[in-house]
Each structure stands twice: as C-alpha cells, then as structure tokens.
N, C-alpha and C positions, 0 to 999 in steps of 0.2 A: 505517382508510379503508374503511368499510363503510356500506351504505345499505339496510338492511332495517328500515324503521321499524315498531316494534311498536305494536299498537293501544293497549296499556296506556300507552305513552309519550305518545301523542297525547291520551289522556284526562286526563293529568296537567296539561296546560297550557291556559291560556286565551289571552287576547290580551296581548301584551307591547308596551310602549312603547319607542321608541328613546331612547337617552340624548341629551341635548342636546350640541351641540358645545361644547368647552371648551378652555382653555389646556392645553398639555402641554409637557414638557421632554424632549428627546432624551437617553436614558441609555445606549444601545448601538446600534450599526449595523454592518452589513457592506455596504460600497459596491462590493465586487468590483472595486476599482481597482488591484489588483496584476496579476501575470501568472500566478498560480496560485491554486487553491482553498486557503483558509486551513485547514490541517489542525489548528490549535489550536481551531477552531470546529466543523469538519465532519468526519465520518467517513461510512462507507458501509454500507448493507445490500447484500449480494451473494448471488447464487444464483437458482434458478428453481423455488422451492418452491410457487409460486402465491400465497404470502403470504396464505392464508386466504380469497382471493377468486377463485380459479381464474384468476389472471392468466397471460398467455401469455409474457411477456418474461422474459429473464434479466437481473438487475441486475448491473452490473459496476462496478469502480472505474477502468475504462479511460478514458483521456483523450479518447477519441473519443466517449464518452457523457456526460461531464461535464467542463467546462473553463471557463476565464475568458478572455474576449476583448472588447476595447474597452470595459472597464468593466462587463461583464455576465457573470453566471453563465449558462452555456448547458447545459441538460440535453437531450441529443439521443437520440431513439429511432432505431435503425437496423434495417435488414432485410438479412440476408445472402442469398447465392445459393441456399441451401436453404430459404429462407422463414422462418428463425428471427429473432426480434426480440431486440435488446439495448437496454437503457436504464440509467438511473441513479436511485438513491434516496439522497439525502444527509440526514444527521441530525446533530443537535448533542448526542446522548446522551453524558453524562459530560463534555462540553466546555463547554456553555452551557445554562443554564435560566433561567427567570424566572417570577415570580408577580405577577399583576395589572399593569395598565397598558394601553397601546394599542400594538398591533403592526401594522405596515404592510409590504407587499411590493409593489413595482411590477413587474408581470409582463405579458409578451406571450406568447400561446399560438399554436401552429401550427393548421393546419386539422385539426379533430378528426374529420372525417367519412370513415371510421367506424372506431372501435376504440381511439382514444387516450383516456387517462384521467389528465390532469394533476391535481396536488393540492399544496396548501400547508396544513399541518395540524400538530397538536401532540398529544403524549401525556404523561400524568403521569409524573414522574420515578421513581415507584415501580413502573414497568412490570416491572422485573426481579423484584420481590418479590410484587406483587399480580397481575400478568398483566392481560390484556385481557378484559373491558372494565372491570374494577375500578379500573384506573389512570385511567380517564377519557380521552376523546378529543374534541378540538375541531377540526372540519374547516372552515377559513376559506374555502378555495376547493376545489371539486371541479367538474369539467366533463367532458362526454362521455357523459352519462347516456342510457340507452335511450329514455326518454320524449322527450328532445329530438331524438335521432336519428330517431325515428319521425315526428315532426312537422316535421322540417326546420329546427330552430332550435338545432342542436348547438353552433354557434359563438357564440351569443348568450345561452345559458341557463347560469346558474351555480347551484351548490348550496352551502349551508352546513348543518352538522349537528353534533349532540351525541350521544355514546355513553357510557354509564356502567352501573354495576351498581346496580339499584334494590332497596331492601328496605323493605317496608311490610306492614301487615296484609292488604292486598288483593293484593299482588303482590311476588314476589321473583324477580329474574333480570335478564337483559340488557334495557336500555332504550335506545331510539333516538328521536331527534327531528330532523327535517330539513325544509328548504323549498328550493324553487327559484324563481329570478326571472330574467326576461328583461331584459337590459341595455337593449334598445331599446324594447320594449313597456311594461315596468314602470317603468323609470327614465328613459326618453326620452334615453338617451345617444346620442352621434353615431357611435359605432363599436362593433363587436362585440369579442370577446376576442382577435381577431387583431391588435388594436392594444393599446398599453400601457394598463393600468388599475391603480389601487391597490386591493388587496384587504386589508381591515383588520378588526381585532377590538378592541373596547373591553371590558376585563375588570375587573370590580370584585368586591369580596367578596359582593355580592348580585345581580349581574346580568351578563350577557354579551350583547353585540350584535355581529353580524358584518355587514359592509357593503362596498360597493364605491364607490371614489372619494370618498365623503363619507358621514358617519354618517346623513345623511338618506336615503341609498339603502340601507335595511336589507334584508339578505337573510333573517336569522333572529335571534331573540333568545330569551333564557332567563332567568327570574328564579330565583335560588337562595334566595329567601325566599318564604313564603306571603303571602297577601293582608294579613296583619297585620304583615308585616315580620319574622317569626320565621324564622331560618335553618333550612333543612331539612337534616338530617343526611345524607339520601340524596345530597346534592350535594357531599359532602366531597371527592370526586374533583376538583372544580373549585376547590378552595381549597389547592392545593399547587403546587410548582414543576412546570413543563412544559418539555419539550425540543421542538425544532423539526424538521420534516421537509419536504423538497421532493422531489418525484418526478414521473415520468411513466410510468404503467403502460400496458400494451397488452392490451386485452381484459379479460375477467373479468365479475364480477357487475354492476358499475355500468353498462357499456354493453351487458351481456347478449350478449357475443360470446365464444364459446368455441372457435372454429375459426380457426386462423391464416389460412386462405383467405378468411375473411369480413372481415378487416381491410383496408380500402381507403384509409385515410388516407395521404396522400403521405409517402414516406420519402426521405431522413431528415427527421425532424420535430423542430423546435427549440422548446424552452420557454425564453424569455429572462427572467432575473430581474435587474432593474436595481439593486435594493437590498432589504435587509430592515432595518427600523428598529423599535426599541422605545422608547416614551416613558413617562415618569411622568405620571400624569394630574393632578398638582398638587392632589390631594384633601387635605382636612384630617384625615381619619380613617384613611387607609391610604396606603402608598407602594409603588412598584414595587420588587421585589427582583430583582436580577441576580446570578447565580452563575456564575462562570467556573471552569475547571479549576484555575487557579492559586489560587483562593480556597479550594478544598476539598482540595487535595493534601496528603497526609501526608508526613512527613519524619522522619529519624532512625531509630533501631532501633525497629521497630514490633512489639510483642508480640501474638501470637495466644493463646498460653498460656505465660506466662513470668513468673517472679518476679525476674529478673536485675536488678541495679543499673544495667546498661548500657542498659536499655530506656527510650526517650524517652516512649513512650505504649503502653499495653496496651488492647486491645479488651476491653470488659467483657461477660461472659456475662450474658444477660438483657436488656441494653439495646442493645449494638452487635451482638452475635452470639449464635447458639444452637448448641449441640453436638447433632447428631443421629447416633445409631447406626442404621445402615440394616439391618444383618443380621449375626448370628453373632458379636457382640462383647460378651461379658459382663464387666462391670466387676469387678475384683478388687483387692486391695491387699496383694500379697505381696512387694513390693520397695520399697526406698527411692528417693526422688526423685533425679534427676540434679542438681537445684539447688532451693533453697527447700524447701518442705514438701509441695507437691502434685505429682501426676503423673497421667497417663492410663495405666492398667494394665488390660489386657484378656486374657481367656481366649478363644481361638479354638477352636471345636469342629471335629472332623474332618468331612470329606465335605460341606462346604457353603461357599459363597463368603462373604466378609466385607467390611464397609465401614463408614465413618463420615465425617462432615464437619462443619466449622464454617460454618454459613450466616450471611451478613450480613443484618441487618435493613434495610440500605440499601446502595446501591452504593458501595463503598469506592474512593476515588481514590488509586491507587498509581502515578501517572504518574512519580514520582521513583524508582521501584524496578525498572524493566524491565531495567536492566543490573546489578542487584544480586543478592542471594542469598536463598533460603529456607533457613533454618537450623533444626535441631532435634536433640535427643538421642533415640536409639533403642536399645533393647535387646531381643534375641531370640536364639534358637538355631535357629529355623526357616530353612531354606535356599531356600524357594520365592521366586519373584519377588514383590516388594511394589510396588504402584503408588502414587505420590504425585501428587495432582492439585490444580489450582486452576481455578476457574470464573469466568466473567464474563458479564454481561448482554449486552455488545456484541460478544463474540467467542467464545462457547461455552466449553467446558472443554478442558483439556489435561492430559496425564499423562506422567510420567517414571517409568520402571521402575528399581527398585533390584535388580540382578541379582547373585546370589551368584557369585563368581569371574568377574564381569564389571564393568559400569559400576555402581558402588555408592556413589559420592560420599562415601566415608568409612565406610560401614557394614560392620561385621564381625559374623559370626553366632556369637559366642562367649559369649553370655549376659551381656556387660558393656555398660555405657553407651558409646556412640560418637557423636561429633559428625558429623552429616550436613549437608553444605552443597551445595545444588543451584543452579547459575546460573539466574536467572529467565529468561534468554534461551532456555532450553530449553522454556518454556511458551508456546505460541502462543495467547495470550488478549488481551483488551483490558484493559490495566492501569488504564484510567480508570474501569472499571465492574466491579470485582471483587465477585462475589456469594458466592463460597465461597473462603475464604482457605487452607484446608488440608483435603485429603481423603486417605483411605487406602482402598485396595481390594486384594483378593487372591482368587485362585481357591480351590477346595476343597482344603484340605490333606489329606494321607493320615493325619496324626496331629494330635491337639490340641496347641496350643502357646500360650505366653504372649507377648504383645507389649506393650512399654512405650514410651511417648512422653513427652517433657518438653521444656521450654524452646523452644517454637516461636516464631520471630520472623523478621522480614525486615530485611535491611540494604540501605541505599540504593545507588543505582547507582554503580559505579566509573567513573572517567574512561574515555571511549572511546579506542580506538586511532585515531590520526589520521595515517596515512601521507602521504607526499608524494614527489615524484620518481618513480622507477620502483618500483612495488610489485608484486613477483612472487608469484603463487600457485603456479605450477608451471613452473619454468624453471631451466636449468642454465647458461645463457650470458648472459642479460641482466644487466647490471651493476645491482644492486638497491640502492635506498636503504632499502627495507623489504621484508621477506620474511614470507610466511604460513608458519609452521612447523607442519607436520602433527603432531598429537599434543600440541602446546603451545598453539597459538592456536585450534585446531579440527581438523576432520577432513574427509576426502573420504568421503562416504557414497554407496554404490550403493543405490538405493531398492529394497527388497524383493527383492534378488538378481535384478533384472531384466536385468543385464548380466554377461557372463562375459569373463574376460581372454583375449586372443588374442595372436598373435605381434606383437611390436613392431618398427616401423621408424622410429625417432625422427626428428623434424624437426631437433632439436638435442640435443646431449648424448648420454647413454646410455640414457635411459628416456622412454617416452611412455605415454599412457593409450589402450590399444587394446582394443576390445570388439566383441562381437557379442551379440545378444539371447539370453536364456535361454528364450524361448518363452512369455513371459507375455502377449504381445499389446500390451505397452507397455514403456517403459523410462525410466530416469531416474537422475540422480546430481546431487550438489551439493557444493561446498566450503562447509561450514557452520561459522561461527565459534562459539566458546563465549561470545563477547561481541560487542556491537555495534561496528561500525567507522564512523568518520566519514570518508567519502571526499569531503568537500566540495572538497578540493584538485583533484579530477578533474572538476569540473563542466564544464569546457571540454576535457577530455581524452578518452581512449579506453580501452576494454577490448579488449585485443589477444590473439590466439591463432592457432595454426596448426591447420588442420583438413583432413582428407581422408576420402573415402568413395566407394564405387561404388554405394551403395544408392539406390533411388528413394524410400525412406520419408521422409515429412515428419517433421521434428523442430524443436525450438525451443531457443534459447539464452536464458537469463534471469538476472535478479537479484531478490532479495527484501529488502525493508526492513520495519521495524516488527514488531510482535508478533502482529498479528491475521492469521489464515489467510485467504488469497485477497485481502488488501488490501495495497497497497504492492509489488505484484509486476508485473514487465514481462517479456513473452516476445517475442523476435524470431523469427519463423517462417522456417524454411528449407524451401522447397517445390521439388521437382524441376521444372525448367523455368523457375522464377522465383526462384531463390535470390538473396538480397541480397548486397551487398558483393563482387561479382565472384567469388563462389564457384562452382566447377565440380565436378561429381561424376565426375571422371575418374580417381580413384584416386591423384592426385598431391597433394602438400602445397600448400595455399594459405594465405597469411597474411591473416587477417581483422582488421579494425580497426573496432569499433563505437563511434561517437561517443557518449559518455555523455549527450549532449543528446537522443539517441534513446531513452534509458532513463529519464532523470530526470523526465519528465513524470508518471510513476507511482511511481517508486522514489525514496524520500527518501534521497539520498546521504549525509546526515548520520547515518543510522541503519540501516546495512546489516547484515544477519545472514547471508544466503546470497550469497556473493560471485560465484559462477559456477554456473549450473545447466544441465543438459541434460535435455530431456524430449521423449519421443515418445508419443503417445496413440493412434495409428492403425496398429497393427501392429508387427511386429518389424523390426529392422534387422540386415542381414547383416554389416556392418563399419562401424566409425567409429573414427577415431583423432584424438586431441587432444594438443597439445603447446604449450609455450612461452606459458603464460597469464600475462599481467601487465597492470597498469594504468599508463598514462603520462599525465602532466599535459598541459594544453592548450598551445596554440601559444606558442612562445618566439620571440625575435628570431632571424632567420636569421643564420647564421654560416658562415664558411668558413676552412679551414686547409690548409696545404700542407707537405709534408715538406721542401721546399726553397723559399726565398724570396730573390730578389735585390731584387724589389719586392713589396709586400704583396699577399697573396691577396685581401684585401677589395676591391682595385681591380677585380677581375673581376666583382663583383656590386654595384658602386656606381651603376649606371645611366648611367655616363658612358663613352661609346664612345671618348673620347680618353685614358683612363687604362687601364693594363694591369698584370696580374700577370706577373712574370717570375721564373723559377727561376734558381738559380745555374748558371753556364756549365759545360759539359763533363760533366754528370751525366745519365745516361740514365733510370734508374729513379726517377721522381718521381710522387707522388700528390697530387691536389687533392681534398679532401673537403668537400662542401657540405651543411650541416645546414639544412633548410628550416624547422625550428622545430616542425613537426608533420607527421604523416603526411597526405599529400594525393594526390588523383588527378592523375596526370601523363600528358599525351598526347604531349608531345615535349620535347626539350631542344635548344637552339640554342647552338652554341659559335662565337664569332667569334675565329678564330686570327690572331695577328700573323704576320709572315713567319717568325719562329722558331717553327715549329709542330711538331706530332708527326707523324712518319711512321708510327708504330704506337702505338695506345693502345686501351684498353677502357673502356667506360662501365658501371658497376655500380650497383645500387640496393639499399637495405636499409631495413627497418622499424625495426630496433633498434640499428643501428650495429655489430652483431656478425656477423650472417649476411647474406651478400651474394649477389645474383643478377646474373649477367652479362646485361646488356641488349644490348650490341653490342660487337664487336671489329673493329678496322680495322688493316690492314697496307699498306705500300708506298704511302702517300698522297703526293700532290704537295706540294712546298714552296710557299711564298708565302702571302699572306693568303687566307683562305677562311672560309666559314661552313658548318659541319657541322650538318645538321638530322637529329636521331635520333628515330625513333618509339619511344614507350615504352608507352603504354596500360596503365598499372598504378598501384598505390598504393605510394608510398615516402615516407619522411622524409629519408633520406640518399642522396646521389648521390656517386659517386667516379669521378674521371677518372684512370685508371692509365696513365701514360705510360711506354713502354718503349724507344722509338727516336726520336732527334731528326732533323730535316731540315737542321739547320745546325750549325755548330761552337759555337753559343751554347747557351742553355738552351731552355726552353719559354716561350711568351708568349701570353696570352689577353687580348683586349680586354674581352670581356663574355660572361657565361653567362646565358641566359634560359631559364626553366622555364615551360612552358605546360600 
C-alpha cells in the first residue's frame, strides 16, 4: 500500500483500454452475514511498526476495531484519551487466495478529512519468500491522498495502483504505476465515497483493469503484454495467486500526515464492507483459480528430513525446501543414522554461535498440526541450551529451548540417539503459513562438539481436551467435573520472575496465589496448557475467581487462543476507581465472575491455550492474591431443594401465590436452597411467608454452592403471614434460607420466593 510512482514506471506504459463488460460466474464470496468475522478466511496484522509508510495507528485484533454487524464488516479507527489511534488490517494470507477473474467489494467510507487512509488491495502469495515489491501489489481502492486533501476532494477522489519489481536492460528496481479519479467530476456519479460504491478489478493473464461501480468507470489499467501481444516477464508478479487485504490506516506517506495532532478526521471512523465477491470471467482461454486453506492443508506424518515408513509425505530438498547453514556448522559423517541411511551431522566450533534451518520455497499450510508434535532424533554430549525453532510468514518465528537438566522433551546428553518430541502448541506461529519448518540455534560453546539430527517429522493434532460442567484451574473446594492438573496438563508460569510469593490468606482451602512485584516495572503470569482446550461448552458460561488487593496499580485478566502472538487474546482491564464486576480494592476477598461472552468476541473458545492470565504493564503491584479459579457452564434451569418437605419446595418458585412449600412439622433446623441456574446480579430477595413462618432465620448467598456469605440474619420475628424484603446488591448463583426457629407448632411454609 504505497504510492511513490517512479518515473521509469510511467515511461513503460502508454494508453490502456478498458475491458468490455462480460458475463461472469460467482465462485466465492464473503457476505458477512454471520455474527463474527470468519477466521477461516481472515486473520490480522497487528502492531505499530508504521508498516513501511510511517503510519500512525496501531493495528489490533480487537473487536472494537473490526467486527461484523447487520451483515457488514466494519473496520473502525479509534482515538484514545492520549491521542493514540487504533485500527484494523484484515488479510486472507494462508486462508484464501485467487488468480484471475473479477473481484468486487461494496464499501462505504467515513469522512477522510484529514488523515484516514482506507484501502482494499492484494499481494502475491509468495510474499513470504520474495518480499515486497517482488511479490507484486494490486491496489484496487485507496483514498485519503494528500493531493485530494489539498484540493478539497478527499471524499470523492479514489486511487488505483500497481507495484512490482521491474528488470530490463534500461532499469532494474521497484516500479510503481497509479492514477486517481474523481467519482463526481470524472465518472459523474451521484455520491462520494461516504456512500456505498462497488470497487472492482478485472484480472486476466494479459491485462488488469480497476474500476468503480462499473467497468466503464476505469480508474487505472495495465497491460501485461507488449503491443504485439507478447507476455512481458517483468509482470510475472501478476500471474500468480494473490491474497486479500482490507484496512484503514491513519496518517503516513499517502495523506502526508506524520503528526497525530494533524489528524482531524472525525473519530471513531467506520469503513463498511457489505461484501467481497470473486467471479470467474467465463473466458475460453483461462479460468479463475480459488485456493482455500482446506485445499492446501497437509495431513498425516509430514517428513522434513526422514526416511521412515510411517511418513505420509516428505518435503523434497530442492523443490519444496532448502537447507541453509547460517553459521558455524560444518558437515561431517562420523556417526550412523538413527533411521535409514542419511543424517545431518555437524561439527560445532568453540567460541561462536551456530545455526541452520529448512526454508520453504512456498508457505506450507500446517493448519492440521497446531495441536500435534515436532519430532526428531538428536545425539550430542554438549550440555548447553539448544534452541529449536519454526517460522511463519503470517506470525513470525518462535523458539523452544532444550535445557540440560531442565525442559528437554526427551533429549539426553549422553552421545546416544534420543527421540525428542515437542508439542507444537509451544510455538507461537501461524501454522497456515509456515516458512521454515525446522531451525536450530545455540550460543558460543566453550568447546567444540558434534551435533547429529535425524528423522525430523510432524505428527497431526491430537484431539483437544473438551471439559464441561465445573472446570477447575485452581480450586480446592469447587466440585469439579474436569480439573487442570499442574505438571500434567500444563503449568502456571510467572513471566520473567516479575512476581514473588508472599504470605497467603486463602479464600478457600489451604493455598492461594499471593504475590508482590519483583521490581521489573511490569508483571504477569498465566496458566498455560501443553495442548489446546476446546471450551465451547462455556460459551454462555463464566470464568470465576476470587481476587483481592489494596494496590492502585492497573492490571488485566485475560485469556489467549490460537497460535499467533497478539492475535486471539482478550484482556479485561481492572483500573482503580473503575474496576469491573463489582471489584473493590479494600484488601478483602471478592468473587469475580466474567461472562465468557465478554471474552469470546476475540478469544476462540474452541482453541484456548492460555486459560487464565494476569498482566500489569504500568508499574509494580504491592499485593495481589488470587484463588478459586474455575469455569462454569451457562445458565441452567432454576431449581430448588429443601432438607425437609411436607409439600414440594418447587411450589415456592412456581409463580403461583396460591401454592406453597411446607416443611415437616416439629423440626426447627431446616434449609431451603435455591439454584438460580447461573450467577447473576441480585438487588433484593422477597419471601412471602405463610402463617407458619420463621421466627429466626438467615439468608446466605454463594457463587459455587460451597462457600457461603451471610446476607442477613433475623431473630424474634412476628408470626402470621408477612413479606420479608431483603437487600442484597451482589452477585450470586445460590441462595439459602437457613431456618432455625419456628413461630408455630407446625413447620415452615413459604408461598413464593422472588429474586430481583
């Protein structure tokens, strides 16, 4: 998405003719008619790197910046109190690509004056291998350019552009070609870009035309053949699959705005996308090619360097992948293979770092492996830490350390072959776009040593753990249907030793997590699983925990799904003075219940890897204690039970004031327990007593049915029919009426219980 048109590019082209309108057949579309962005098609770019254009915004995967509403994808740029901008950039990299055909998107833009830069564009699918601009770029819609800002036409002027790598006798280097058109002056349209228009491109093997609303309204065109119809090799970038991008930038080279204070466009600003559609042009000499992630996904035991009979497919050196030795690894052949006849055997010299990797010649789709394993045989006697890595175009690289006398995943340093098996959940990459399948690195050893590797392969994802009912992470009293076993299912990690243990005062049981900061200026921890969990059963349920602190420091509670860093993460911020969920910083325990509907807009509950996170980024915290962490399912039917029944307890919640619960006669200590089906905010409880009422009783509340809070206690109450109205103002799932003294010789009797 760049617009510095080189003189050489302009010299290449003459006048190009629009393609005539023709029949076409719809082959793919996203109509955005669900309630969430389709993650099988779209992923995100995130961060504030400037994106090569000195852009001012931070791209996020936050549902406030990109969401689906009323059949539209909405990309929203926002401005916070400090004057910082957030927005979104969606891409189909590794999920969807196409080659040739007609593409259309119906889009409505916000007021762009001044500083907004919305775009609908494409990049070549070899972006990860060739880089920009050699991958080619096709900009179907760009708006907000400085030229239009200066002349007051920013909401009616649209740009189309091409970017590629040109090689010829006269020029080698980046080439750019673009044009701008005014919707009203040039095309005589009735509305500017703040109304819906169709932004389209017709792409054939020998020409590309970008247009608005109709092909007759050509913005720009490019011929990929010379005047004699001979294809130009310089345009090979435009004869390969492309992936799609939709975004709204703030500032940068295009509007020539580099100071946040100069952005005057109204915020929040919404870019509406009604649909994206791809058509086959119904041509006789070519057809549209659509590639989805399910088309390209690998399966079975996938070999990187293996001769095993169990391998379903092996990546071939020279065609699929290349082996690159980066530094200080000299091939030797002093030992026998672990399997077959070939192995990787290296001599590592002292006093210098070492590394190597298998680079893919295309992005490898390993979507079926994120919950699987990377397996290999290794042999060495060196005891230094060895890093094992995987890299991806869409999610960077990630490393796992094999530590002697620590986390080694099966490696022993005895000079013998050992099977190493690392859960792929340990690698935070994009498994749809794997660019390096296996990497090794290490620091400078004090002595030379030999390192041998063999039988490198991936195994597919194992079945996810799918808990239901009460799923406990850290609890000693909640009756659990499933339990997260530390050391077996995963571990609790304090990030970079940023928290230290302090004296515990548990909410329940004998232990709690009690911490203060270690002075790093930030702090964090997470319950991280070794494998992905499917928490779909809790879609309408809650994440529950007990929390206390006296500190004023801001912190967040979060969850993380998926394998890509900074994507699929949601943080709930706790800020002094505006803490959510009725939390108070009074040094007392408070039970917190976060509806997972507050989290699932960004966290894929079917693919959770970090089940509970604590993070503070703005200073240290003097004290924080957490206990009784568990997930509970959504609302169930309300139910009620009593320790004594002469008439059924259900008659007290049937909504009929003429029916009543009655306990057995002559018994003083009787309890009535009301399960509301889910934790809810309660302001009051009303009890309609029959003449046989309680002279003394207590009302108690509980979140989990195990730990009870006394809400009110009454003694020496009058006999006869009455209605007790009890103020609550708290969140509970369970209520208990604990009767201890009768007012009659009979039992206890309640016409109706109402919870408000």
